[in-house]
Backbone as CSV, one residue per row, in Angstrom:
resi,resn,N_x,N_y,N_z,CA_x,CA_y,CA_z,C_x,C_y,C_z
1,MET,-27.968,23.966,1.320,-27.219,23.984,2.544,-26.050,24.948,2.406
2,ARG,-25.853,25.712,3.427,-24.810,26.723,3.396,-23.462,26.141,3.810
3,PRO,-22.392,26.434,3.057,-21.078,25.918,3.441,-20.548,26.607,4.685
4,LEU,-19.821,25.853,5.473,-19.208,26.406,6.680,-18.102,27.382,6.318
5,ARG,-17.260,26.970,5.387,-16.176,27.848,4.972,-15.574,27.272,3.700
6,ASN,-15.168,28.134,2.811,-14.465,27.694,1.615,-12.983,27.816,1.906
7,MET,-12.343,26.689,2.196,-10.942,26.696,2.598,-10.000,27.044,1.453
8,SER,-10.441,26.848,0.207,-9.534,27.077,-0.915,-9.160,28.543,-1.068
9,SER,-9.912,29.442,-0.454,-9.592,30.862,-0.564,-8.505,31.294,0.421
10,ARG,-8.117,30.413,1.314,-7.088,30.755,2.297,-5.760,30.172,1.851
11,SER,-4.738,30.988,1.878,-3.436,30.526,1.412,-2.538,30.029,2.539
12,SER,-2.872,30.346,3.770,-2.065,29.883,4.899,-2.947,29.813,6.128
13,THR,-2.363,29.472,7.240,-3.148,29.382,8.466,-3.623,30.749,8.923
14,GLY,-2.953,31.797,8.494,-3.351,33.143,8.875,-2.946,33.513,10.292
15,ARG,-2.235,32.641,10.970,-1.827,32.899,12.347,-0.325,33.071,12.414
16,GLN,0.091,34.055,13.160,1.524,34.285,13.343,2.162,33.202,14.213
17,ASP,1.364,32.597,15.111,1.910,31.607,16.037,1.703,30.167,15.556
18,ALA,1.385,29.973,14.287,1.163,28.629,13.755,2.440,27.797,13.859
19,THR,2.270,26.533,14.235,3.428,25.647,14.340,3.922,25.272,12.944
20,ILE,5.103,24.697,12.893,5.641,24.247,11.607,4.705,23.212,10.996
21,SER,4.188,22.291,11.799,3.266,21.274,11.297,2.015,21.906,10.703
22,GLU,1.481,22.921,11.376,0.288,23.603,10.865,0.580,24.324,9.556
23,ARG,1.740,24.952,9.469,2.096,25.654,8.230,2.297,24.683,7.072
24,LEU,2.954,23.560,7.333,3.157,22.559,6.287,1.831,21.948,5.841
25,ALA,0.961,21.652,6.799,-0.351,21.091,6.456,-1.165,22.083,5.640
26,SER,-1.140,23.335,6.037,-1.863,24.371,5.304,-1.343,24.489,3.881
27,ALA,-0.037,24.516,3.727,0.554,24.634,2.390,0.186,23.437,1.520
28,TYR,0.163,22.248,2.112,-0.156,21.054,1.324,-1.642,20.989,0.979
29,TYR,-2.511,21.036,1.998,-3.940,20.832,1.772,-4.606,21.969,1.008
30,LEU,-4.057,23.167,1.092,-4.636,24.291,0.357,-3.912,24.542,-0.958
31,GLY,-2.869,23.788,-1.241,-2.114,23.929,-2.484,-2.722,23.119,-3.615
32,SER,-2.152,23.249,-4.787,-2.707,22.605,-5.981,-2.632,21.077,-5.930
33,ARG,-1.659,20.504,-5.233,-1.540,19.040,-5.183,-2.728,18.376,-4.506
34,ALA,-3.365,19.055,-3.587,-4.472,18.463,-2.842,-5.834,18.867,-3.400
35,GLN,-5.867,19.526,-4.531,-7.126,20.000,-5.102,-7.619,19.053,-6.194
36,HIS,-8.928,19.051,-6.412,-9.542,18.273,-7.483,-10.723,19.077,-8.010
37,PRO,-10.942,19.066,-9.324,-12.019,19.880,-9.904,-13.401,19.588,-9.322
38,ARG,-13.652,18.354,-8.890,-14.977,18.017,-8.356,-15.065,18.164,-6.839
39,ALA,-13.976,18.544,-6.201,-13.984,18.740,-4.752,-13.925,20.235,-4.471
40,LYS,-15.018,20.782,-3.987,-15.094,22.225,-3.759,-14.465,22.648,-2.443
41,ASN,-14.056,21.677,-1.625,-13.402,21.965,-0.357,-14.287,22.809,0.560
42,LYS,-15.537,22.380,0.671,-16.490,23.061,1.540,-17.076,22.052,2.512
43,MET,-17.379,22.521,3.687,-18.023,21.678,4.677,-19.391,22.287,4.977
44,LEU,-20.416,21.454,4.978,-21.752,21.944,5.269,-21.954,22.062,6.780
45,TYR,-22.733,23.059,7.192,-23.040,23.217,8.615,-23.655,21.938,9.176
46,LEU,-24.471,21.289,8.362,-25.159,20.087,8.797,-24.185,18.965,9.170
47,SER,-23.067,18.874,8.473,-22.125,17.778,8.725,-21.102,18.096,9.817
48,PHE,-20.980,19.333,10.205,-19.944,19.734,11.156,-19.987,18.960,12.478
49,PRO,-21.150,18.810,13.127,-21.169,18.050,14.392,-20.740,16.594,14.210
50,HIS,-21.067,16.008,13.067,-20.688,14.617,12.810,-19.176,14.484,12.642
51,VAL,-18.587,15.425,11.944,-17.140,15.398,11.724,-16.405,15.601,13.041
52,MET,-16.862,16.538,13.842,-16.176,16.869,15.091,-16.280,15.767,16.145
53,THR,-17.323,14.950,16.086,-17.504,13.921,17.112,-17.136,12.520,16.632
54,PHE,-16.727,12.377,15.375,-16.411,11.047,14.847,-15.125,10.500,15.459
55,ASP,-15.189,9.270,15.905,-14.016,8.580,16.445,-14.241,7.080,16.271
56,ALA,-13.466,6.465,15.416,-13.627,5.032,15.148,-12.776,4.170,16.067
57,SER,-12.075,4.773,17.001,-11.163,3.986,17.836,-11.890,2.957,18.699
58,HIS,-13.144,3.214,19.037,-13.861,2.261,19.883,-14.172,0.942,19.168
59,ILE,-14.018,0.895,17.842,-14.255,-0.344,17.100,-12.992,-0.850,16.396
60,ALA,-11.863,-0.236,16.671,-10.615,-0.622,16.000,-10.268,-2.082,16.258
61,ASP,-10.440,-2.542,17.479,-10.088,-3.926,17.795,-11.009,-4.931,17.113
62,VAL,-12.202,-4.508,16.721,-13.139,-5.386,16.019,-12.713,-5.579,14.570
63,PHE,-12.291,-4.504,13.923,-11.972,-4.551,12.504,-10.504,-4.822,12.195
64,LEU,-9.623,-4.611,13.139,-8.198,-4.817,12.878,-7.700,-6.089,13.561
65,LYS,-8.144,-7.216,13.054,-7.721,-8.519,13.579,-6.503,-9.051,12.828
66,GLN,-6.291,-8.576,11.612,-5.186,-9.046,10.781,-3.880,-8.399,11.234
67,PRO,-2.743,-8.929,10.770,-1.461,-8.300,11.110,-1.456,-6.828,10.696
68,SER,-0.916,-5.987,11.539,-0.948,-4.544,11.290,0.448,-3.947,11.319
69,LEU,0.659,-3.005,10.433,1.904,-2.243,10.377,1.563,-0.798,10.696
70,LEU,2.158,-0.266,11.737,1.963,1.136,12.095,3.252,1.888,11.801
71,ILE,3.122,2.983,11.063,4.271,3.826,10.743,3.951,5.233,11.221
72,ALA,4.845,5.816,11.989,4.633,7.169,12.500,5.956,7.919,12.508
73,GLY,5.848,9.217,12.416,7.034,10.056,12.501,7.357,10.370,13.945
74,GLU,8.623,10.348,14.266,9.080,10.611,15.628,8.621,11.984,16.124
75,LYS,8.610,12.971,15.236,8.242,14.335,15.622,6.808,14.691,15.231
76,ALA,6.022,13.701,14.843,4.643,13.966,14.428,3.796,14.389,15.622
77,VAL,3.066,15.461,15.458,2.151,15.912,16.501,1.073,14.847,16.717
78,SER,0.798,14.082,15.678,-0.262,13.074,15.713,0.220,11.682,16.130
79,ILE,1.429,11.563,16.637,1.957,10.238,16.998,1.108,9.571,18.083
80,TRP,0.413,10.353,18.858,-0.429,9.782,19.901,-1.534,8.909,19.308
81,HIS,-1.964,9.218,18.073,-2.975,8.383,17.417,-2.420,6.979,17.173
82,SER,-1.183,6.905,16.722,-0.543,5.606,16.475,-0.361,4.839,17.779
83,ASP,0.050,5.534,18.821,0.224,4.889,20.128,-1.107,4.362,20.661
84,LYS,-2.159,5.158,20.506,-3.488,4.755,20.973,-3.981,3.534,20.195
85,LEU,-3.824,3.566,18.867,-4.258,2.443,18.041,-3.472,1.181,18.380
86,ASP,-2.193,1.320,18.616,-1.349,0.184,18.980,-1.883,-0.493,20.241
87,LYS,-2.259,0.294,21.224,-2.807,-0.263,22.466,-4.181,-0.884,22.241
88,LEU,-5.014,-0.229,21.431,-6.374,-0.721,21.195,-6.405,-2.071,20.491
89,ILE,-5.477,-2.292,19.579,-5.490,-3.556,18.828,-4.606,-4.619,19.477
90,GLY,-4.079,-4.316,20.636,-3.280,-5.297,21.359,-1.863,-5.448,20.852
91,GLY,-1.353,-4.419,20.230,0.023,-4.443,19.734,0.084,-4.741,18.248
92,ALA,0.707,-3.861,17.517,0.858,-4.044,16.075,1.859,-5.155,15.801
93,THR,1.698,-5.797,14.638,2.667,-6.802,14.222,4.034,-6.154,14.085
94,LYS,4.035,-4.946,13.522,5.276,-4.187,13.401,4.942,-2.709,13.560
95,LYS,5.763,-2.021,14.322,5.588,-0.585,14.523,6.905,0.092,14.168
96,VAL,6.831,1.041,13.246,8.025,1.738,12.781,7.899,3.216,13.131
97,ILE,8.862,3.730,13.852,8.918,5.155,14.162,10.058,5.737,13.329
98,VAL,9.708,6.610,12.403,10.701,7.190,11.496,11.389,8.362,12.188
99,PRO,12.710,8.303,12.338,13.445,9.378,13.007,13.215,10.733,12.330
100,HIS,12.949,11.725,13.119,12.769,13.113,12.683,11.555,13.319,11.779
101,GLY,10.720,12.312,11.599,9.569,12.424,10.702,8.402,13.156,11.336
102,THR,7.660,13.890,10.521,6.426,14.547,10.943,5.283,13.984,10.114
103,TYR,4.070,14.316,10.478,2.901,13.851,9.731,2.966,14.299,8.276
104,MET,3.291,15.541,8.043,3.304,16.074,6.683,4.440,15.504,5.847
105,ASP,5.487,15.029,6.469,6.561,14.391,5.708,6.034,13.182,4.941
106,PHE,5.150,12.418,5.551,4.602,11.236,4.883,3.618,11.619,3.784
107,THR,3.005,12.757,3.905,2.040,13.209,2.912,2.719,13.892,1.743
108,ALA,3.684,14.723,2.019,4.253,15.584,0.986,5.620,15.153,0.463
109,ARG,6.350,14.359,1.210,7.697,13.949,0.770,7.672,12.500,0.305
110,LYS,7.896,12.301,-0.967,7.799,10.958,-1.540,8.889,10.015,-1.051
111,ASN,10.021,10.530,-0.671,11.140,9.672,-0.278,11.242,9.457,1.229
112,MET,10.224,9.800,1.973,10.301,9.721,3.431,10.559,8.296,3.919
113,LEU,9.919,7.314,3.318,10.092,5.939,3.779,11.430,5.351,3.367
114,ASP,12.143,6.031,2.473,13.490,5.584,2.118,14.445,5.731,3.303
115,LEU,14.046,6.519,4.287,14.891,6.736,5.461,14.916,5.528,6.393
116,LEU,14.016,4.595,6.182,13.922,3.439,7.087,15.082,2.511,6.923
């Protein structure tokens, strides 16, 4: 099977108009911290349609019956995912919005939750 693209050969988003979130994600996921010797960082053409259409939100309320803690960054581009999940499960037990936080802050900054 032919790989769709080898992402490890790209050092940045390659776009001049990339957002700060995109640049931070690119630096993290393509950097040495996110690499593993057994992970070639390739996607097969065969799996691409499955990845692009996957959405588990339609079953979230079935599997998330236990108390839930949602943590999101105030400035995260992906905060809508947390809001959607909160509505789907009928309200989280606790929802924490970290001031000035972005998605990559939780991935790359170890002390991000100390801000709470």
